[in-house]
C-alpha positions in Angstrom: 19.5 28.5 107.2 22.9 27.4 105.9 25.0 25.3 108.3 28.5 26.3 109.1 31.4 24.1 108.1 34.6 24.1 110.1 37.7 24.9 108.0 41.2 25.5 109.4 44.0 27.5 107.9 47.3 25.8 107.7 50.7 26.7 106.3 53.3 24.6 104.6 56.9 25.1 105.7 59.2 26.8 103.1 62.7 25.9 102.2 64.4 23.1 100.3 63.9 20.3 102.8 60.1 20.6 102.6 59.5 21.1 98.9 58.5 17.5 98.1 56.7 16.8 101.4 53.0 17.3 101.9 50.9 15.1 104.2 52.0 15.4 107.9 54.1 18.6 107.5 51.6 21.4 107.4 50.9 23.3 110.6 49.5 26.4 112.2 51.5 29.6 111.7 53.8 29.7 114.8 57.1 30.9 116.1 59.2 31.8 119.1 57.9 34.0 122.0 60.5 36.7 122.6 61.7 37.4 126.2 59.0 39.1 128.1 56.5 39.0 125.2 52.8 38.2 125.8 52.1 34.8 124.2 49.0 35.9 122.4 50.7 39.0 121.0 53.6 36.7 119.9 51.1 34.4 118.1 49.6 37.4 116.3 53.1 38.7 115.3 54.1 35.3 114.0 50.9 34.9 112.1 51.5 38.2 110.4 55.2 37.4 109.7 54.3 34.0 108.1 51.2 35.1 106.2 51.4 38.8 105.7 48.0 39.1 107.2 46.7 40.4 110.5 44.4 38.1 112.6 41.9 39.7 114.9 39.9 38.2 117.8 38.1 37.4 119.7 40.5 34.6 120.4 39.9 31.3 122.1 43.0 29.7 123.8 43.6 26.1 123.0 45.4 23.7 125.3 49.2 23.7 124.6 50.7 20.7 122.8 54.3 19.5 122.8 56.1 18.6 119.6 58.5 15.6 119.4 61.3 18.1 119.7 60.0 19.1 123.1 58.9 22.6 121.9 55.6 23.7 123.5 53.1 25.1 121.0 50.6 27.6 122.4 47.7 28.3 120.0 44.5 30.3 119.7 41.5 29.9 117.5 39.8 32.9 115.8 37.2 33.2 113.1 38.4 35.0 110.0 38.9 35.0 106.3 42.2 34.9 104.5 43.0 34.6 100.8 45.8 32.0 100.6 46.9 33.4 97.2 47.8 36.6 99.0 50.2 34.9 101.4 53.4 36.9 101.9 55.8 35.2 104.2 59.0 36.5 105.8 62.3 35.0 104.7 65.1 33.1 106.3 68.6 32.4 105.1 70.5 29.1 105.1 73.5 27.6 103.4 72.2 25.9 100.3 73.2 23.5 98.9 74.8 22.1 102.1 78.5 22.5 102.1 78.5 25.0 99.2 79.3 28.0 101.4 76.6 29.9 99.6 73.6 31.4 101.4 70.1 31.5 99.9 66.9 33.0 101.2 63.7 31.0 101.4 60.2 31.9 102.6 59.4 30.6 106.1 56.2 29.2 104.7 55.7 28.7 101.0 51.9 28.4 100.9 48.8 28.3 103.0 45.4 26.7 102.5 42.0 26.2 104.0 41.2 22.6 104.8 38.1 20.8 106.0 38.8 19.1 109.3 39.2 15.6 107.9 41.7 16.8 105.3 43.5 19.0 107.9 44.1 15.9 110.1 46.0 14.3 107.2 48.0 17.5 106.3 49.0 18.7 109.8 52.0 17.6 111.8 50.9 14.7 114.1 51.9 16.7 117.2 49.4 19.4 116.3 46.4 17.0 115.8 45.2 17.6 119.4 44.7 21.3 118.4 42.3 20.2 115.7 40.5 17.8 118.0 39.9 20.6 120.6 38.9 23.0 117.9 36.3 20.5 116.5 34.9 20.1 120.0 34.6 23.8 120.5 33.0 24.3 117.1 30.5 21.5 117.8 29.6 23.1 121.1 29.1 26.5 119.6 27.1 25.2 116.6 24.7 23.2 118.8 21.3 24.8 119.1 
């Protein structure tokens, strides 16, 4: 029997500020919960907006984590397959270059990739590492005979 290996799907932020940054800037697909919106439905919507893919459950809620900015990240884990080369992110607009008065559009995320847990710990934003730790614990518990 082949043993299962935990891999996590992370996305790299798009836009000109992130183009030359790698380690410590990747993260889970995420976004804002709209007024009155169910948090899990918001997570599914944001995943779709940032990747172009639909994620299906069952879902396991992870403990929320707080970013340095104070933003609370609520996340869920789900098993699935996703081809990173098929990523199709939504766009955002910003003035670029700064002070030019010209607006340009950029993808919200410019790429996604599957990482083994050890590599994901290096790639992911430090504030999201607790999500990986909890996921590793869950995975070990489920994989135990």
